[in-house]
N, C-alpha and C positions, 0 to 999 in steps of 0.2 A: 472255966469252961464247963458248960453244962453236960452231964453224963451223956454219952452217946454209945448205944448198943451196936453190934454188928448186925445188920439188918438184912436178913435172908428172906423176908417176905416175898411172895410171887407177884404182888401188886394189888393195891399201891404197895410201891417198893421204894428202895433206898433213893434218895437224891443227892447229888453232889454237895458236900457241906459248904463248898465255896458258893454255890448257888443260893442254898438256904440264908447264908450271911447276907447276900446282896438282897434277897426278898426282905429279910428283917430289917435291914437299913432303909430301904426303900418303901416300906408297907405304909407308913403313916402320911408321908409326903413324897410322892414320886416326881423326883427330879425339879423340885421347886414348884410344882403345879398347885401345891396346897390341899392336895387330897390324895387318896391311895389310888393306885391304878385300877384296883377292882371297884372304885366308886366312879371311874371316869366313864365318860359316854363313849360307846363303841363308834360314834361318828366323829368324836373329837381328835384334835391333832395329836394328842399323846398316845392314844391307842392305835390310830391309823399308822402311825410310825412304828409302833412295836409290830403290829399285824405284817406290814410291808417288810421289815426286818427279817421277821421269823420266815417268811415266804422265801426270801433270799436266802437265807440261811440253809433251809432244807435242801434248796437247789445246789448250793455250794457243797455241803457236807456229802450229799448223796451223788454228787458229780452229774447233775441232771440240767439240762438247758432249759430255754424258755417254751419248748414244745411240750413240757409238762405243767398241768394246773396243779397248784398246791392248795389244798382245802383243809381247814380246821373245823371240824363238825362235833355235834353233841351226840349222844346216844351210845357210845361205845363201839368197839369193833363189831360186838354182836349185832348191832343195827346194820352194819354193812353186809352181814349174811343174807339180808333181805334186799337191800338196795341194789347190791351188784346183779343178781338175777333180774330184778323189776326194770332195771335200766338197759340191761345188756342182752337179755334173752329175748329175741323176736317171735312173732307167731310161728309156732310149728318147729321152733328150734330146740336144740338140747345143749346143755353145757356139761362139760366133764369135771369131775372132782376126784382128787386124790385124798383118799381117807387114811390118815396116819395118826389119829388121836381124837381125844374128845371134842376139841373146838372144831376141827376139821369136818368130824361127823355132825356136829351142829350146823355148821355152814351148809353141808349136803342135805341136811334135813329141812332147812328152811328154803333152800332152792327147790326142793321137791313139793313145797306148799304152793309155790307160784309158777312153776315150770317143770320140764323134764330135765333129768340129770342122769347122767352116764358115769357109773363108778370105773374111773381109769386104774385104779389100783386100791386095795384095801389090806392093812395088817391087823385088822380087828381080831381075826382068828388066832394070830400069834400075839395077842394080848399088846399090841402097838410096840412092839420091841424093837421096830426098825422102821427106817423109810425105805422107799423102794430104790433098786438099782434103776438107772435111766431107761434101760431096755424093758423094764416091766410095766412102764406106763403106757396104756394102750388107750386109744380113743378113736373115733371116726373123724376123717379129714375135715368134715363140715361142721363141726362143733362150734358153739358161739364163743367159747373161751376154755381153757384149762385153769381150774382154780386148785392152789395147794396152800398149806400152812407151813411156812418155812421153818418154824421151831415149835415144838409140842411142849408147852409149858408143864403140863400135868405129867406126862409120860416121860419127858426128858430126852427127847430124840430130836434130830435136827437134818435138814438137808445140807450135805456138804457140797453139792454141786446142784446145779438146777437143768431141768430139761430144755432142750432145743426144740421149740415148738414151730418153727417155720412162720406160716401165715396165721397161725392160730394164736389168738391173744393169751397171754398169759397173766393170771391175776394171783396176789399173794396176800395173805394174811401174815403180816410180819409183826405182830404184836409184842412178841417176846425176844426178838432178837434185832429189831431195827436198830441201825447205827452202831452195831457191836463190832463189825469187821467189814472188810472191803469186800464189794462184789459189784457185778455189773448190773446197776439197777435199771439200766436201759432197756434189759431183756424183757421188762415188764410193761404191760399196758395199763395195769392199775396196781397200786400197792396200798394197803391200809394197815393202820397199827394204832392201837389204843396207847396212849401216851404213858400210862401209869406203871410202865416196867423200865423203858430205857431212857424216856424222853421228857417226862414231866409228871404232873399230878394226875389223878382220876378225873374224867370230866371233859377231855378234849381227844379227839380222835384225829389222826393224820390220815389224809387221803391225797394220794398223788395219781393223776390220771394223763395219760398221753393225748394230746390235741386230737390226733386223728382217730383215736378210739372213742373219745367223748363225742365225737361228731357223729358216730353211729348209734348213740344213745336213743332209746325209745322216747318218742314223743307223747304227750297226752297224760303224762304222770301227774299226781298231786304236786304242787309247786314245791313244798319242802322235801319231797322224796325224789326229786329230780338232782342229778349231780350238776347239770347245766345250770340250774338256778344258782347254785353255790359258786361254781366257777365264774359265772359272768359277774358276780358281786364281790370276789375275793372273800367268801365267807361271811360277808357283812349283810347278807339280804334280812337276816333276823338278828337278834342279840347273840353273839357266840360266846363261848366259854372264855371270857376275856382273861381271867387269872391263869387258867392252863396255858393259853397261848403265850402269855407274858412269861411264865416260868419256862416253857418249852424253847422260847428264843434264848433264855440265860443257859439252858442246858446245852443247846446247840453251840453257843459261844464257849461253854466250857469244853466241849468236845474238841473244837477248833484249837483251843489253848493246848490240849494234849497232842497236837499233832494230827488232827482229824481222824478219819478212820484208821489210816495206817497206824497212828498212835495208839488209839485205844484197842485195836486188834492185837497189837503186840503185847499189851498189859493182859488182855482177855485170855489170850493163848496161854500165857505163862500162869495165870490163875487156875484155868481148867486142867493144864498139865499138872499143876501141884496137887490139886483136889482129886483127880482121878488117880494120880500116882499113890496117893495115901491109901485110896480104896484098894486099888489093885495090889498093893503091897501086904494086905492082909486079907487074902481071899477066903480064909477059913472064917472070918468075922464080918467084914465088910463086903457087900456085893452090889454091883451096880447091873440092873437087869437089862440094861440096853445093850444091843450089839454094838461092837466097839466103832465100826464105821459109820454108825449113826447116832453117836453120842452128842448130846447138846453142849454148847460152850457156855450157855446160860442158865439152864435148869438141870442140876447134877442129882440125880435121885439115887438113893441108896436104901438097901435092906440090912439089917441083922438077923442074927439066928432065931430070935424070938421077938414077938411084939412087946412082951415085957421089957427086954433090953432096948427096944426102940423107945419105948416110953421114958425109960431112965437116961437114955442118951438125950432125948429132947429136954427133960427136967434139968438134968445136970449142965447141959449146955447153957440153958437159961440163965443158971447161976454165975456163968462166966460171961454173961453179957451177949451170947449168941442167941438170937431169937428169930422166930418165924420158919423153924425147921421141920414142922410137922407136915407130911406129905398130904397130898389132896385126898379127901374124904372118900373118893372112889377107888383109890389104889393104895392108900396108907403108906407107911414107910417113912422115910426121911428125904427131905428135898432142899438143896441148897440152890437159891436162886441168886447168882453171882452176875448181877447186872452190871453195867459200866461203873455205877456209883460205888460198887463194892470194891475195896482197894487189895491189891496183892498182900500188903501187910496184914489185912483182916482175915485172909485166906490162910496166911501162915500161922496165925492165932489159932484159927480153926483146925488145922492139920496137927498142930501141937496138942490141942485138946484132944482130937481123935487118938493120937498115940497113946495118952494117958488113960483115955477111958478103956481101950483096948485091955491095956495092962491090967487095969484094976477089975476088970469084968470077971 
């Protein structure tokens, strides 16, 4: 067996070992085709089957019907920061944004370049220590949509419930917690997520759009900047990120094998309880800066008494095969990105190391 580290990188992130083995086995000759899937034409029968299966799996795993279009796009989730307002804010309209972290703030900033944006809530002055209570989200009744970031990768906070928006469409950037737990995805008119955290490799972005919302999209946009172009062509208008879509299909099959979202949720809940329990059991040494009712299941942030100790923690952890623990450069500290592919056993190994490090410090 090739050496495998415990991978806490925030994205590109850990992929299930079972998936990587299938990719390895099929890489040179995809199911008797005589070539790799990444060499296959996106118009050929092999890839068209992969694309169709991936679309069906997204609907099945997220519990969505045919009224949702499933798109696989390039450009990362950050490109959606621009495409969403370009497609769905009409002349004279305003959209509402909830500002709960760095990526939520970037989405807001990009919207303000092309249209008007109303700030429905912001925890920026609180150093993004929490997400809002539902009663704190305020916006006019005539906004084009409400945009949220469901999980804040850098700051380590997460919505534990979602607003009831009535007739106002709700849009979510779910890049770092998509397919990690059960929720009512039908509450959303549009969801987007970079695959590189929970669904696959970097290079492909999942976009899911309700049909009645897509019907309201602005016309006259450049061809590739219109969601309708990609929906009408099943993401095959131009060459899609074929390798990313293929791996996403395999990851979705792996999620199904774990019992679907109910199965991965059970494991993820145990993982986050174990890790937060270790942090909270040593409050004089380990500290999570996020308010408890806003804590992320996917990105667990932690501070130690000094930066020197944090650097030593990261270095010593790497010697134990625990990698990717350095916090984002904008906030520092430690960050454990415990996406679906990180196992409960790996969290237990991490907690054991934390105990030993505390005693030796």
